[in-house]
C-alpha positions in Angstrom: -14.1 40.4 63.1 -16.3 43.2 64.3 -16.1 42.0 67.9 -12.3 41.8 67.6 -12.1 45.2 66.0 -14.2 46.6 68.9 -12.1 45.0 71.5 -8.9 46.3 69.8 -10.3 49.8 69.8 -11.1 49.5 73.5 -7.6 48.2 74.2 -6.0 51.0 72.3 -8.1 53.5 74.1 -7.0 52.1 77.5 -3.3 52.2 76.5 -3.6 55.8 75.3 -5.4 56.9 78.4 -2.7 55.3 80.6 0.0 56.9 78.5 -1.3 60.4 79.2 -1.6 59.9 83.0 1.2 62.2 84.5 4.0 60.2 86.1 4.6 60.9 89.7 8.4 61.2 89.8 10.2 60.2 93.0 12.0 63.2 94.2 9.8 66.3 94.5 7.1 65.9 97.1 8.4 65.6 100.7 11.1 66.3 103.2 12.5 62.9 102.5 13.4 64.1 99.0 16.1 66.4 100.4 19.6 65.1 100.0 23.2 66.2 100.8 26.4 65.5 98.9 30.2 66.1 99.5 29.8 65.7 103.2 32.5 65.2 105.9 32.1 62.2 108.1 34.1 62.4 111.4 34.4 60.3 114.5 33.6 56.8 113.3 33.1 54.6 116.3 32.8 51.2 114.6 31.6 49.6 111.4 30.3 46.1 110.4 28.2 44.3 107.8 24.5 44.0 108.8 21.0 44.7 107.5 19.6 48.2 108.0 17.3 47.1 110.9 20.2 45.6 112.8 22.4 48.6 112.1 19.8 50.9 113.6 19.4 48.6 116.6 23.2 48.8 117.1 23.1 52.6 116.9 20.4 52.8 119.5 22.5 50.5 121.8 25.6 52.6 121.4 23.6 55.8 121.9 22.9 54.7 125.5 26.5 55.4 126.2 26.7 58.5 123.9 28.6 56.6 121.2 26.1 56.9 118.3 24.7 60.2 117.1 23.8 58.7 113.7 24.5 55.8 111.5 25.6 55.7 107.8 24.3 52.7 105.9 24.7 51.6 102.3 23.3 48.7 100.3 26.3 48.7 98.0 27.8 45.2 97.4 31.2 46.8 97.0 31.3 47.9 100.7 32.2 45.2 103.2 31.4 47.2 106.3 28.1 48.7 105.2 27.0 50.1 108.6 29.0 52.8 110.3 28.2 54.4 113.7 29.3 58.0 114.3 29.6 60.0 117.6 30.4 63.5 118.9 28.7 65.4 116.0 24.9 65.4 115.5 23.1 65.1 112.2 22.8 68.9 111.9 26.5 69.3 112.1 26.9 66.7 109.4 24.5 68.5 107.1 26.3 71.7 107.7 29.5 70.0 106.4 28.0 69.1 103.1 28.7 71.3 100.1 25.7 70.4 97.9 22.1 70.2 98.9 19.2 69.0 96.8 15.6 69.8 97.7 12.1 70.0 96.2 10.5 73.4 95.6 7.2 72.3 97.1 5.7 69.4 98.9 3.0 67.2 97.5 0.5 69.3 99.5 1.8 72.6 97.9 3.8 73.8 101.0 7.3 75.3 100.6 10.1 73.2 102.0 13.2 74.1 104.1 15.9 71.7 105.1 16.5 73.5 108.4 14.6 74.4 111.6 13.1 77.6 110.1 11.1 78.1 107.0 9.5 81.0 105.1 6.8 81.1 102.4 7.4 82.5 98.9 5.0 85.1 97.7 2.5 83.8 95.1 4.0 80.3 95.4 3.0 78.8 98.8 0.8 79.7 101.7 2.5 77.4 104.2 6.0 76.1 104.8 7.5 72.9 106.3 10.8 73.0 108.3 12.0 69.5 107.6 14.6 69.4 110.5 11.6 69.6 112.8 9.7 66.9 111.0 9.2 63.5 112.7 11.5 62.0 110.1 14.1 64.8 110.3 16.6 62.3 111.5 16.5 60.3 108.2 18.3 61.8 105.2 20.1 60.5 102.1 23.6 61.5 101.0 25.9 61.1 98.0 23.2 61.1 95.4 23.2 61.3 91.6 20.3 62.8 89.7 19.4 60.4 87.0 18.0 62.8 84.4 19.2 65.4 81.9 20.6 68.9 82.2 19.3 71.6 84.4 16.7 74.0 83.2 18.6 77.0 84.5 22.0 77.5 86.2 22.8 80.7 88.1 24.8 82.1 91.0 22.9 83.1 94.1 23.7 83.6 97.8 21.8 80.8 99.5 19.7 77.6 98.9 16.6 79.6 99.9 17.2 82.2 97.2 17.9 79.3 94.8 14.5 77.8 95.5 12.7 81.1 95.0 14.6 82.0 91.8 14.0 78.6 90.2 10.3 78.8 91.1 9.9 82.2 89.4 12.4 82.0 86.5 12.7 78.4 85.4 9.4 77.2 83.8 8.6 73.7 84.9 11.2 73.5 87.7 10.2 71.3 90.7 13.6 70.6 92.2 16.9 72.4 92.9 20.5 71.7 93.8 22.7 74.3 95.5 26.5 74.2 95.9 27.3 76.2 99.0 31.0 76.9 98.4 30.5 77.8 94.7 27.1 79.5 95.3 25.8 77.8 92.2 22.1 77.0 91.8 20.6 74.5 89.4 16.9 74.2 88.6 15.5 70.8 87.5 12.2 69.4 86.2 12.3 66.7 88.8 14.5 65.2 91.5 14.6 61.5 90.5 17.9 60.1 91.8 20.0 57.3 93.2 21.7 57.7 96.6 24.6 55.8 98.1 24.0 56.4 101.8 21.2 56.6 104.4 21.9 58.7 107.5 19.7 57.9 110.4 19.6 59.0 114.0 19.0 56.4 116.8 15.7 58.1 117.9 14.2 57.9 114.4 11.2 55.7 113.9 12.8 53.6 111.2 9.7 51.8 109.7 7.6 54.9 109.6 10.2 56.9 107.9 11.2 54.1 105.5 7.6 54.0 104.2 7.9 57.7 103.2 10.8 57.0 100.8 
């Protein structure tokens, strides 16, 4: 009985120690955690049902004749033609058409994050900044996402996503993720960015396997 009691105490101690380890929540540590919603997709070239690897290979093939700037892929079983190839507009133009952007406040290394080609640090928050459009996986984004947690910590009206990030950092205790609605100029601060996304948007020159491993 003493042996069993000792083992049970050890078991309980292990369970308790595991329970207090902080959960690393997907959606607050990297450029790949930026997403875009309410986007306008123009100039569809063709669409078919294939796996992601094959979809990317088709995009690379069409790109040789300037007919694939990016692909849009979904794993939804409700979509027959889950791979679409788009031309004429690059991924930057697509992102510019999206009304809502979601992005982490800082990367896992403590850097500030920007979804564009330029980036600025925030005083007393970060020493360095990562411009994600210049990242090696800048051609891999997610769109039409739903955050799968509760209400925002703070909601306010600001003039840009950059100001949204800075304001949430300084005024919303515990915030690690923001969403910004461009047309409405509404900023939401969240404790994390855990989410489910419908689409992957990928350019033909993106190293698919390398960038997939970062999701």
